[in-house]
C-alpha positions, 0 to 999 in steps of 0.5 A: 553582213551579220554572218560575214562579221561572225565568220570573220571573228570566228576565223580570226579567233581560230587562226590565233588559237592555232598560231605557232610561236613564230606567228605571235606578231600576226596573232597580236595584230589580229587582236589589235584589229579586233579591238579597234573594230570593237571600239569603233562599233561602240563609237558608232552604235553598231549594235549588229557588230557589238552582238557579234562580239558579245556572241563570240565572248569577246572581253567587253572590258578590254581597254584601248591605249587611253584606258577607254572601254567600249562602254565608255566610248558608247556613252561619250558618243551618245550611243544609248542603245549600244550602252544598254546592249553593253550593260545587258551583256555584262560590260563593267559600268564602273570601269575607269580610263587612265585618268580615272574617269568613268562612262558616267562622267563622260556622259555627264560631260557630253550632256548625254543625260538619258545615258547618264541616268542609266549609268547612275542606276548601275551598281557602282559606288556613288562617289567613284573618284577620278585621278583628280579626286573628282566625283560624278556629282562634281561633274554634274554640278560643274556642267549644271546637270541638276537632275543627275546631281539629284539622282546621285544624291538620292543614291548616296553621293557625298555632296560635301566631298572635296577634290584634289584642288579643294573643289566641292559640289556647292562651289562648282554649282556656283561656278567657283572652282579651282582649276587643275594645274596645267601639265606639260 
């Protein structure tokens, strides 16, 4: 399987490099297929496939239509080994999706605490905010991930930060929060 995937990736890459301007639709389709294979490998924790993408020097920080990277998907789906593999290969742990959420925020939300601990240790700002002004510490407080909240505090997270709705870590820990307004 490994050799087959690697050969497929090489053939697809080579055919794109030699595509004429009239073949751009085909090259774009091939790139889209490669991205989908990459994202699915991350969701499924397929380290063998991820290795092929890494070896082919595929862009590890490419994003899908929602802004998800392979690292965000692997973290959200609880794929610890894939998270480690992607981080070791140079995937950006600080990347944000279209809503501004990071892999760390996704791991906290899903209760993937070992992955969250690993991402807390990554070289990202402790107070990265999503588009609603929320931080990972706010997620940790809201979902009662006390050990993650402590690790973020030790990293320098501002536990007095306020999001766009006026929520703070202390309020979220107590279950007192202002929800975001509904969108239509």
